[in-house]
N, C-alpha and C positions, 0 to 999 in steps of 0.2 A: 418721791421719798417722804415718808412720814417723819414725825418728830421723835427723835431718840435722845435721851439724856444719858451721858456716861457718868456712872457713879463709881467713885473710887475712894481709897483711903488706905493708909498703911495698916499692917497687921495690928490688931487690937484697937483700931480706931472706932469700931462700931458700925462699919458700913453695912453689915448684915442686918442690924437692927433698923437702920435707916431704910434699907430695901424693903423690909417687912412692913414698915410704916407706909411707904409708897404703895405697896401692894394692897394694903387694907383700904386705901383710898380709891382703888380702881385702876391704878397703873399696872401694866404687865411687866414683870421683872424677868429679864433673861440673865442668868447667873453663869458667868464664864467658868467659875470654879465647879459648879454642878456639871457643866458640859465636860470639863476635864476629868471629873470623877467617873462619868459615864464612859468616856473613852478609855479609861484605865481600869474599868471593872472587869470581872471575869468575862471573857469573850469580847471585851471592848475593842473598838476598831484600831486603837493605837498600840495594843499590846504586842502584836507580831513584830512591829518595827522596833519597839522598845526592847523586846527580848533579843532580837537580832543584834541590836547595838550594844547592849550591856550584859547579856547573858542571864542565866537563871538566878543569879544572885539578887536580882531586883524583882523577881516574880514570886509571889506568895504561893502557897500550896494550892489554893483554889483558882489560881490563874490571874488574880488581880495584881496590880502594881503593889509591891511592898514599899510603902511610902517612907517608912523609917529608913530602910536600906538605901532607897534612892536619894533621900534627903541627905543622909550621911555621905554618900558618894558625891552628890552634886555640890554640896557646900565645901567639900574638901578638894574638889577638882573643878575649876571653872570651865574647863573644856567639856567635861561631862554634862554640866548644866546647860551649856550651849547646844550640845548634841540633843539633849532631851527637849529643849525648847524648839529646836529645828523640826523635831518630829511633831510635837504637840501644838505649837502655836498656829500653824496653817489649818490644822484640823479644827481647833477651837474657833478660829476666826470664821471658817466656813459654816460651822454649825450654829454659832451665835447669830450670824447674818441670816441664816435660814429661819431661825426662830423669831428674830425681830421682824422680818418681812411677813411671816405667817401671822404674827400677832397684830400687826398693823392692817393686814388684809382682812382680818377677822373683826376689825372695828375698834381696836384698843385706842383710847384717847391719846396715849403716847406710850413709849417703851422706855423702861429704865434698864440700861445695859450695865450690869454690875461687873466691873473688871478690876481686880486688885492691882494689876500692873498696867493700868491704862496710860499713865504718864510715861512709864518706862518703855512701853510698846507703842511707838508713834503712830502706827497705822490705825489704831482705834480712834485716834483724835479726828481722823478724816471721816469717820462714820457717824459722828454725833453732832447735834446742834448745840448742846450745852454740856459742860463738864461740872459736875457737883462733887465737891471734895468733903468727906467727913473728916473733921480735924480735931485732934487733941494732942497735948504735948507728949514727948517721947517717954517720960517717966510713967505717965498714966498708962500708956500703951504697954510698956514692959510689965507693969504690975498686973494688968488684965490678962496678958498672955501667959504669964507664969502661973496665975491662979487657974486659968481656964484649961491650959494644956499640960500643966505639970512640968514645964520646961525650966531649965535653969536660966538665970539672968544672962549668962554668956551665950547660951543657945538662942535666946530671943534676940540678943544684940547681933548675933551672926546673921540671923534671918533679916533683921532690919537693915543690915549693911548691904544686902543685895537689892534693896528696894530704893526708890527715889527718896530723897530727903524731904522732910516736912516742907522746907522752903520751896523746893521744886514743885511739889504738888500744889501748894498755895498759889504759886506763880501761874500754874496752868488752869486754875479754877475760874469758872464763870460765877459759880455760887459756892459758898462755904457753909457747911452745917457744923456748928460748934457742938462737940459732944463731950465737954468736960462735966456737964451737969447730969440731970436726971433723964430718964426715958420720957417723962412728960415734956421736958424742955425740948428734947429731940423731936418729939411728935409735933410740937407747936411749930417748929421750924419747917418740918416736912409738910405740914398742912399749908403753910404759906407758899412754899415752893410748888406744891401740887396745883394750887390755884393759878400760880404764875405759868406753869408749864401747860396747863389746859388752855389758857388764853393764847400762849405762843403757838401751841399746836393748832389751834383753830385758825390762826393767821398764817400758818406754814403752807405755802403752795407746794404742789407736787414736785416742782423742780427747784425748790429753794436750795441754794448751796449751803453746805456745812460751813460753820464759822472757821 
């Protein structure tokens, strides 16, 4: 097993910016969200099961998942969210595993596995050697998401309520990236972690257990 870093953070924390910074330095980023989008695109592998479970009301005209309709349904009905997760999570897990293994086999120094719900979904923790959490306070995150997505404060708060708390993420972290400041400050922290991870990857034996 090669060296895999689990990168996570709550909505609006800036984990995508951190992932981009790692990628610029030569790490291979496997994005669980990107995998989920591929699975729920027109013709995506998850769409038949989703349509069977929820009907046409969550399927857009072009055959992709209607995310707004699904979000409204899932946040209003916890059982619906669990049914959706039961369909998607195993498929996302299998595909991200395949991509991580392919990247390491191709010679990547290490892989950054970007998973928004890494802390909430315990099985990812068993697949990584380090957990890096992009952190900032809740008010900053709310403001960012409202500006970026055009959502109301109540809508953002409802999404955040389905995610792990800031405290839970920090408790799970091996490394914390503080993203209260500028992108330059974020990049400085990522540069330091990249050097650390390269050293750790070089010392990581093929059979080294995950922490």
